MMTF fields as JSON, N, C-alpha, C and O atoms, coordinates in Angstrom:
{
  "mmtfVersion": "1.0.0",
  "mmtfProducer": "UNKNOWN",
  "numBonds": 483,
  "numAtoms": 484,
  "numGroups": 121,
  "numChains": 1,
  "numModels": 1,
  "chainsPerModel": [1],
  "groupsPerChain": [121],
  "chainIdList": ["A"],
  "bondAtomList": [4, 2, 8, 6, 12, 10, 16, 14, 20, 18, 24, 22, 28, 26, 32, 30, 36, 34, 40, 38, 44, 42, 48, 46, 52, 50, 56, 54, 60, 58, 64, 62, 68, 66, 72, 70, 76, 74, 80, 78, 84, 82, 88, 86, 92, 90, 96, 94, 100, 98, 104, 102, 108, 106, 112, 110, 116, 114, 120, 118, 124, 122, 128, 126, 132, 130, 136, 134, 140, 138, 144, 142, 148, 146, 152, 150, 156, 154, 160, 158, 164, 162, 168, 166, 172, 170, 176, 174, 180, 178, 184, 182, 188, 186, 192, 190, 196, 194, 200, 198, 204, 202, 208, 206, 212, 210, 216, 214, 220, 218, 224, 222, 228, 226, 232, 230, 236, 234, 240, 238, 244, 242, 248, 246, 252, 250, 256, 254, 260, 258, 264, 262, 268, 266, 272, 270, 276, 274, 280, 278, 284, 282, 288, 286, 292, 290, 296, 294, 300, 298, 304, 302, 308, 306, 312, 310, 316, 314, 320, 318, 324, 322, 328, 326, 332, 330, 336, 334, 340, 338, 344, 342, 348, 346, 352, 350, 356, 354, 360, 358, 364, 362, 368, 366, 372, 370, 376, 374, 380, 378, 384, 382, 388, 386, 392, 390, 396, 394, 400, 398, 404, 402, 408, 406, 412, 410, 416, 414, 420, 418, 424, 422, 428, 426, 432, 430, 436, 434, 440, 438, 444, 442, 448, 446, 452, 450, 456, 454, 460, 458, 464, 462, 468, 466, 472, 470, 476, 474, 480, 478],
  "bondOrderList": [1, 1, 1, 1, 1, 1, 1, 1, 1, 1, 1, 1, 1, 1, 1, 1, 1, 1, 1, 1, 1, 1, 1, 1, 1, 1, 1, 1, 1, 1, 1, 1, 1, 1, 1, 1, 1, 1, 1, 1, 1, 1, 1, 1, 1, 1, 1, 1, 1, 1, 1, 1, 1, 1, 1, 1, 1, 1, 1, 1, 1, 1, 1, 1, 1, 1, 1, 1, 1, 1, 1, 1, 1, 1, 1, 1, 1, 1, 1, 1, 1, 1, 1, 1, 1, 1, 1, 1, 1, 1, 1, 1, 1, 1, 1, 1, 1, 1, 1, 1, 1, 1, 1, 1, 1, 1, 1, 1, 1, 1, 1, 1, 1, 1, 1, 1, 1, 1, 1, 1],
  "groupList": [{"groupName": "UNK", "atomNameList": ["N", "CA", "C", "O"], "elementList": ["N", "C", "C", "O"], "formalChargeList": [0, 0, 0, 0], "bondAtomList": [1, 0, 2, 1, 3, 2], "bondOrderList": [1, 1, 2], "singleLetterCode": "X", "chemCompType": "L-PEPTIDE LINKING"}],
  "groupTypeList": [0, 0, 0, 0, 0, 0, 0, 0, 0, 0, 0, 0, 0, 0, 0, 0, 0, 0, 0, 0, 0, 0, 0, 0, 0, 0, 0, 0, 0, 0, 0, 0, 0, 0, 0, 0, 0, 0, 0, 0, 0, 0, 0, 0, 0, 0, 0, 0, 0, 0, 0, 0, 0, 0, 0, 0, 0, 0, 0, 0, 0, 0, 0, 0, 0, 0, 0, 0, 0, 0, 0, 0, 0, 0, 0, 0, 0, 0, 0, 0, 0, 0, 0, 0, 0, 0, 0, 0, 0, 0, 0, 0, 0, 0, 0, 0, 0, 0, 0, 0, 0, 0, 0, 0, 0, 0, 0, 0, 0, 0, 0, 0, 0, 0, 0, 0, 0, 0, 0, 0, 0],
  "groupIdList": [1, 2, 3, 4, 5, 6, 7, 8, 9, 10, 11, 12, 13, 14, 15, 16, 17, 18, 19, 20, 21, 22, 23, 24, 25, 26, 27, 28, 29, 30, 31, 32, 33, 34, 35, 36, 37, 38, 39, 40, 41, 42, 43, 44, 45, 46, 47, 48, 49, 50, 51, 52, 53, 54, 55, 56, 57, 58, 59, 60, 61, 62, 63, 64, 65, 66, 67, 68, 69, 70, 71, 72, 73, 74, 75, 76, 77, 78, 79, 80, 81, 82, 83, 84, 85, 86, 87, 88, 89, 90, 91, 92, 93, 94, 95, 96, 97, 98, 99, 100, 101, 102, 103, 104, 105, 106, 107, 108, 109, 110, 111, 112, 113, 114, 115, 116, 117, 118, 119, 120, 121],
  "secStructList": [7, 2, 2, 2, 2, 2, 2, 2, 2, 2, 2, 1, 3, 3, 3, 3, 7, 6, 6, 1, 1, 3, 3, 3, 3, 3, 3, 3, 6, 6, 3, 3, 3, 3, 3, 3, 3, 6, 6, 7, 7, 1, 1, 7, 7, 1, 1, 7, 7, 1, 1, 3, 3, 3, 3, 3, 3, 3, 3, 1, 1, 1, 7, 7, 3, 3, 3, 3, 3, 1, 1, 7, 1, 7, 7, 6, 6, 7, 3, 3, 7, 7, 6, 6, 7, 3, 3, 3, 3, 6, 6, 3, 3, 3, 3, 3, 3, 6, 6, 3, 3, 3, 3, 3, 3, 6, 6, 6, 3, 3, 3, 3, 3, 3, 6, 6, 3, 3, 3, 3, 7],
  "xCoordList": [12.972, 12.104, 12.558, 11.839, 13.875, 14.349, 14.472, 14.417, 14.677, 14.61, 12.988, 12.768, 12.31, 10.689, 10.664, 9.983, 11.421, 11.514, 12.149, 11.624, 13.417, 14.278, 13.55, 14.038, 12.59, 11.973, 11.042, 11.097, 10.267, 9.313, 9.805, 9.218, 11.266, 11.835, 12.283, 12.629, 12.305, 12.672, 11.453, 11.524, 10.415, 9.128, 8.072, 7.126, 8.107, 6.881, 7.077, 8.041, 6.391, 6.602, 6.223, 5.48, 6.682, 6.741, 6.098, 6.238, 5.376, 5.112, 5.128, 5.213, 5.029, 4.857, 4.186, 4.097, 3.552, 2.677, 3.769, 4.901, 3.426, 4.352, 4.991, 6.131, 4.18, 4.416, 5.854, 6.612, 5.81, 6.746, 6.552, 7.523, 5.401, 4.905, 4.179, 3.953, 3.806, 2.761, 3.952, 4.536, 4.06, 4.715, 3.904, 3.499, 3.883, 3.307, 4.226, 5.013, 4.143, 4.611, 3.604, 2.847, 3.594, 2.708, 3.833, 4.996, 2.9, 3.551, 2.464, 1.35, 2.895, 1.744, 1.818, 0.904, 2.543, 2.455, 2.737, 3.953, 2.092, 0.796, 0.403, 1.098, -0.757, -1.304, -1.59, -2.556, -0.991, -1.243, -0.595, 0.47, -1.315, -0.645, -0.313, -1.137, 0.818, 0.698, 1.288, 2.222, 0.718, 0.827, 1.334, 0.648, 2.412, 3.012, 3.161, 3.319, 3.114, 2.866, 3.976, 3.941, 4.898, 6.253, 5.724, 6.193, 4.646, 4.398, 3.558, 3.216, 3.271, 2.564, 1.021, 0.386, 0.556, -1.053, -1.691, -1.266, -2.53, -3.307, -4.637, -5.123, -5.472, -4.982, -4.37, -4.764, -3.512, -2.829, -3.957, -4.981, -3.681, -4.717, -4.803, -3.811, -5.934, -6.144, -5.619, -5.725, -4.923, -4.574, -3.313, -2.782, -2.497, -1.002, -0.047, -0.286, 1.08, 2.043, 3.076, 3.314, 3.976, 5.193, 6.339, 7.455, 6.01, 6.968, 6.284, 6.021, 5.971, 5.705, 4.26, 4.262, 3.013, 2.244, 2.734, 3.157, 2.812, 3.679, 2.556, 2.959, 1.592, 0.428, -0.629, -1.084, -0.944, -2.372, -2.058, -1.173, -2.83, -2.391, -3.828, -4.735, -4.087, -5.353, -4.865, -3.763, -5.624, -5.801, -6.721, -7.592, -6.502, -7.73, -8.973, -9.873, -9.213, -10.807, -10.69, -9.568, -11.598, -11.582, -11.118, -10.46, -11.579, -11.383, -9.638, -8.837, -9.319, -8.096, -7.751, -8.584, -6.454, -5.943, -4.757, -4.018, -4.572, -3.396, -2.188, -2.333, -0.863, -0.089, 0.895, 1.19, 1.34, 2.402, 3.795, 3.753, 4.773, 6.072, 7.083, 7.001, 8.37, 9.553, 10.296, 11.494, 9.817, 10.154, 9.439, 8.61, 9.741, 8.903, 8.615, 9.325, 7.371, 7.136, 7.517, 7.248, 8.087, 8.714, 9.971, 10.808, 10.228, 11.52, 11.681, 10.746, 12.63, 13.118, 13.123, 12.868, 13.454, 13.467, 12.329, 12.447, 11.192, 9.932, 9.381, 9.575, 8.643, 8.356, 6.97, 6.295, 6.591, 5.92, 4.481, 4.373, 3.207, 1.805, 1.442, 1.151, 1.383, 0.945, -0.244, -1.003, -0.699, -2.334, -3.197, -2.74, -4.288, -5.391, -4.958, -5.743, -3.858, -3.585, -4.349, -4.98, -4.357, -4.455, -3.636, -3.001, -3.614, -2.414, -3.419, -4.449, -3.205, -4.157, -3.276, -2.489, -3.67, -2.925, -3.649, -4.39, -3.622, -4.182, -5.394, -5.498, -6.556, -7.504, -7.685, -8.811, -6.527, -6.579, -6.375, -5.706, -6.865, -6.89, -6.633, -7.331, -5.853, -5.444, -5.522, -5.216, -6.022, -5.964, -5.253, -5.67, -4.3, -3.708, -4.162, -4.386, -4.349, -5.176, -4.219, -3.171, -4.6, -3.628, -4.044, -3.205, -5.259, -5.637, -5.295, -5.644, -4.63, -4.092, -4.129, -3.835, -4.33, -4.396, -5.572, -5.823, -6.384, -7.58, -7.504, -7.578, -7.372, -7.347, -8.662, -9.337, -8.973, -9.955, -9.763, -8.883, -10.398, -10.184, -11.394, -12.472, -11.452, -12.755, -13.881, -14.999, -13.827, -14.921, -15.611, -16.706, -14.945, -15.499, -15.12, -15.559, -14.164, -13.354, -12.244, -11.765, -11.775, -10.601, -10.138, -10.46, -9.596, -9.106, -8.666, -8.273, -8.704, -8.045, -6.972, -7.175, -5.883, -4.427, -4.014, -3.767, -3.941, -3.664, -2.877, -2.975, -2.312, -1.59, -2.532, -2.15, -3.627, -4.582, -5.385, -5.93, -5.501, -6.575, -6.379, -5.812, -6.88, -6.914, -8.318, -8.912, -8.828, -10.039, -10.137, -9.802, -10.574, -10.969, -12.412, -13.057, -12.812, -13.97, -14.474, -15.553],
  "yCoordList": [-11.001, -9.762, -8.632, -7.698, -8.358, -7.045, -6.153, -4.928, -6.922, -6.437, -5.767, -4.853, -6.172, -5.628, -4.223, -3.348, -3.916, -2.646, -1.851, -0.785, -2.239, -1.527, -1.01, -0.077, -1.589, -1.59, -0.454, 0.606, -0.526, 0.363, 1.887, 2.887, 1.749, 3.006, 3.596, 4.777, 2.831, 3.482, 4.1, 5.133, 3.408, 3.746, 4.216, 4.729, 4.094, 4.529, 5.634, 6.378, 5.805, 6.833, 6.097, 5.118, 6.556, 6.282, 7.1, 8.291, 6.858, 7.91, 6.755, 5.527, 7.567, 7.06, 7.964, 9.103, 7.561, 8.166, 8.67, 8.196, 9.787, 10.344, 9.475, 9.692, 8.382, 7.576, 6.413, 5.809, 6.438, 5.557, 3.971, 3.216, 3.6, 2.18, 1.941, 0.775, 2.821, 2.499, 3.308, 4.373, 2.225, 3.197, 2.259, 1.097, 3.185, 2.769, 2.902, 3.843, 2.005, 2.122, 1.954, 0.984, 2.948, 3.182, 2.618, 2.918, 1.777, 1.791, 1.861, 1.342, 2.489, 3.053, 1.831, 1.92, 0.952, -0.009, -1.247, -1.289, -2.461, -2.025, -1.084, -0.828, -0.618, 0.394, -0.276, -1.038, -0.156, -0.668, 0.116, 0.723, 0.053, 0.677, -0.512, -1.401, -0.445, -1.454, -0.707, 0.095, -1.037, -0.407, -1.488, -2.495, -1.346, -2.312, -1.688, -0.472, -2.442, -2.105, -2.709, -3.862, -1.8, -2.418, -3.443, -4.578, -2.934, -3.693, -5.067, -5.826, -5.308, -6.445, -6.443, -5.869, -7.505, -7.207, -7.981, -9.105, -7.469, -7.792, -7.683, -6.593, -8.793, -10.071, -10.79, -10.421, -11.7, -12.323, -12.789, -13.354, -12.488, -12.918, -14.402, -15.079, -14.971, -16.304, -16.558, -15.719, -17.953, -18.389, -18.613, -18.323, -19.249, -19.424, -18.318, -17.663, -18.101, -17.114, -17.681, -18.086, -18.028, -18.656, -17.686, -18.089, -16.457, -15.346, -14.539, -15.172, -13.215, -12.745, -11.83, -11.32, -11.673, -10.781, -9.629, -9.424, -8.887, -7.367, -6.362, -5.252, -6.382, -5.134, -5.785, -6.929, -4.509, -4.68, -4.129, -3.275, -4.59, -3.915, -3.614, -4.394, -2.583, -2.451, -1.906, -1.408, -2.073, -1.775, -0.48, -0.069, 0.052, 1.072, 0.64, 1.463, -0.444, -1.268, -2.599, -3.105, -3.209, -4.674, -4.289, -3.275, -5.363, -5.754, -5.365, -5.507, -4.89, -5.004, -6.366, -7.272, -6.53, -8.089, -7.797, -6.838, -8.693, -8.567, -9.168, -10.024, -8.47, -8.875, -9.744, -9.571, -10.713, -11.747, -11.262, -11.308, -10.89, -10.686, -10.891, -11.173, -10.664, -10.829, -9.508, -9.546, -8.475, -6.955, -6.331, -6.93, -4.885, -3.959, -2.546, -1.993, -2.227, -0.788, 0.234, 1.394, 0.047, 0.898, 1.215, 0.34, 2.654, 3.32, 4.301, 5.041, 4.306, 5.37, 6.843, 7.776, 6.959, 8.487, 8.813, 9.836, 7.95, 8.417, 9.557, 9.898, 10.321, 11.596, 11.239, 10.281, 11.988, 11.9, 12.303, 13.433, 11.47, 11.961, 12.449, 11.538, 13.67, 14.227, 13.798, 13.551, 13.615, 13.374, 14.483, 15.601, 14.14, 14.677, 14.982, 15.752, 14.607, 14.721, 13.843, 12.908, 14.06, 13.139, 12.801, 13.706, 11.75, 11.17, 10.673, 10.137, 10.807, 10.456, 10.363, 11.177, 8.966, 8.702, 7.603, 6.879, 7.416, 6.429, 5.827, 4.712, 6.384, 5.849, 5.491, 5.156, 5.534, 5.047, 6.646, 7.56, 6.68, 7.896, 7.33, 6.383, 7.751, 7.53, 8.814, 9.919, 8.514, 9.516, 9.309, 8.403, 9.846, 9.777, 10.399, 11.609, 9.524, 9.671, 9.487, 8.849, 10.037, 9.542, 8.171, 7.394, 7.787, 6.18, 5.263, 4.086, 5.699, 5.056, 5.271, 6.453, 4.753, 4.819, 4.501, 3.307, 5.062, 4.881, 4.793, 5.921, 3.828, 3.934, 3.507, 2.579, 4.079, 3.727, 3.703, 4.469, 2.958, 3.179, 3.452, 3.108, 3.918, 4.384, 3.343, 3.821, 1.925, 0.877, 1.194, 0.682, 2.137, 2.218, 1.331, 1.302, 0.431, -0.619, 0.04, 1.092, -0.806, -0.072, -0.738, -1.918, -0.284, -0.866, 0.133, 1.209, -0.147, 0.613, -0.055, -1.195, 0.528, -0.204, 0.547, 1.753, -0.281, 0.778, -0.284, -1.488, 0.045, -0.856, -1.906, -3.034, -1.436, -2.383, -3.229, -4.216, -2.821, -3.712, -3.346, -2.31, -4.256, -3.91, -4.384, -5.323, -3.622, -4.191, -4.032, -2.945, -5.001, -4.458, -4.456, -5.125, -3.542, -3.075, -3.229, -2.735],
  "zCoordList": [-5.241, -5.107, -4.973, -5.327, -4.429, -4.588, -5.704, -5.597, -7.016, -8.256, -8.464, -9.259, -7.913, -8.115, -7.425, -7.958, -6.171, -5.779, -6.629, -6.949, -7.156, -7.894, -9.396, -10.032, -9.756, -10.941, -10.412, -11.036, -9.435, -8.819, -8.781, -9.195, -8.056, -7.693, -9.085, -9.098, -10.323, -11.453, -12.208, -12.873, -12.044, -12.817, -12.139, -12.738, -10.764, -10.072, -9.126, -9.306, -8.277, -6.953, -5.521, -5.449, -4.712, -3.286, -2.388, -2.669, -1.307, -0.057, 1.22, 1.224, 2.065, 3.667, 4.292, 3.835, 5.548, 6.519, 7.283, 7.179, 8.188, 9.022, 10.024, 10.435, 10.463, 11.399, 10.966, 11.725, 9.762, 8.897, 9.37, 9.415, 9.668, 9.535, 8.357, 8.031, 7.714, 6.283, 5.285, 5.488, 3.995, 2.926, 1.681, 1.683, 0.789, -0.775, -1.745, -1.843, -2.442, -4.105, -5.142, -5.171, -6.036, -7.018, -8.546, -8.818, -9.216, -10.537, -11.697, -11.624, -12.642, -13.645, -14.805, -15.625, -14.972, -16.133, -15.521, -15.338, -15.045, -14.873, -13.753, -12.77, -14.016, -12.7, -11.468, -11.485, -10.473, -9.292, -7.986, -8.097, -6.763, -5.846, -4.671, -4.457, -4.023, -2.912, -1.628, -1.649, -0.742, 0.714, 1.626, 1.802, 2.174, 3.135, 4.664, 4.77, 5.735, 6.956, 7.995, 8.425, 8.302, 9.037, 10.145, 10.231, 11.045, 11.969, 11.625, 12.531, 10.325, 9.878, 10.221, 11.106, 8.944, 8.807, 10.168, 10.435, 10.864, 11.928, 11.962, 12.263, 11.661, 11.909, 10.5, 9.394, 10.647, 9.609, 8.524, 8.908, 7.008, 6.353, 6.215, 6.486, 5.807, 5.663, 4.337, 3.443, 4.133, 2.692, 2.851, 3.923, 1.672, 1.742, 1.296, 0.282, 2.084, 1.586, 1.467, 2.605, 0.74, 0.747, 1.121, 1.452, 1.052, 1.717, 2.876, 3.898, 2.822, 4.008, 3.502, 2.382, 4.453, 4.169, 4.353, 5.491, 3.686, 3.79, 3.737, 4.085, 3.494, 3.295, 2.423, 2.434, 1.508, 0.557, -0.527, -0.584, -1.694, -2.966, -3.614, -3.323, -4.435, -5.048, -6.909, -7.139, -7.703, -8.889, -9.31, -8.543, -10.413, -10.69, -10.693, -10.525, -10.844, -10.881, -10.084, -10.1, -9.434, -8.682, -7.469, -7.233, -6.481, -5.006, -4.858, -5.783, -3.581, -3.062, -2.837, -2.829, -2.644, -1.992, -1.124, -1.347, -0.061, 0.655, -0.283, -1.157, 0.131, -0.889, -0.04, 1.143, -0.892, -0.106, -1.024, -2.254, -0.44, -1.109, -0.214, 0.981, -1.137, -0.414, -0.501, -0.223, -0.808, -1.062, -0.11, 0.576, 0.028, 0.71, -0.197, -1.037, 0.292, -0.497, 0.552, 0.24, 1.735, 2.795, 2.344, 2.121, 2.155, 1.571, 2.79, 3.097, 3.345, 4.389, 3.964, 4.727, 2.61, 2.366, 1.308, 0.635, 1.129, 0.692, 1.093, 2.26, 0.29, 0.856, 1.668, 1.291, 2.727, 3.576, 3.198, 2.722, 3.347, 3.032, 4.392, 5.167, 4.884, 5.882, 6.338, 5.401, 7.368, 8.053, 7.294, 7.056, 6.988, 6.303, 4.984, 4.429, 4.195, 3.019, 2.116, 2.608, 0.767, -0.091, -1.344, -1.884, -1.762, -2.822, -3.861, -3.453, -5.146, -6.303, -7.502, -7.985, -7.908, -9.311, -10.222, -9.557, -11.094, -11.923, -11.773, -12.283, -11.072, -10.738, -9.284, -8.916, -8.281, -7.007, -6.231, -6.713, -5.389, -4.224, -2.773, -2.411, -2.074, -0.725, 0.038, -0.409, 1.388, 2.545, 3.581, 4.301, 3.919, 5.32, 6.391, 6.418, 7.464, 8.48, 9.836, 9.735, 11.03, 12.015, 12.318, 12.773, 12.114, 12.486, 11.409, 11.498, 10.376, 9.39, 7.978, 7.806, 6.967, 5.472, 4.832, 4.999, 4.18, 3.414, 2.06, 1.571, 1.141, -0.236, -1.002, -0.558, -1.978, -3.009, -4.299, -4.69, -5.24, -6.572, -7.563, -7.08, -8.666, -9.225, -9.143, -9.338, -8.879, -8.83, -7.534, -7.3, -6.54, -5.1, -4.222, -3.073, -4.746, -3.586, -3.101, -3.527, -1.965, -1.425, -0.153, -0.004, 0.562, 2.098, 2.88, 2.43, 4.014, 5.11, 5.881, 6.3, 6.1, 6.604, 7.782, 7.762, 8.919, 10.242, 11.315, 11.078, 12.17, 12.942, 13.814, 14.128, 14.1, 14.616, 13.907, 14.401, 12.556, 11.912, 10.35, 10.003, 9.475, 8.061, 7.576, 8.105, 6.471, 5.911, 4.551, 4.081, 3.747, 2.123, 2.369, 3.176, 1.49, 0.937, -0.46, -0.785]
}
């Protein structure tokens, strides 16, 4: 799975929140955003995961989902998305907040991701 991070690094872009607990990787082909949380998803998602529940992922349309992966979207040198700032690309928009990260897509679906909890809507 490390190869997936290398591919994303070459073709996509990364950002992290100032806490460095949440980091995201964006890829344009196919378009998706995956945001991982260093402290782990709380509560753990239901379902089977052969690797690790790393965070959440979203496409430009449709519902977000928990991500089960063996790599990570957390890069120590990724640009920081300051609290109160917005990142937007490919039909996906994220807002960095002190309380966590909120991302939505053009379908109006999205997620919130924070140390204490996560939610898909």
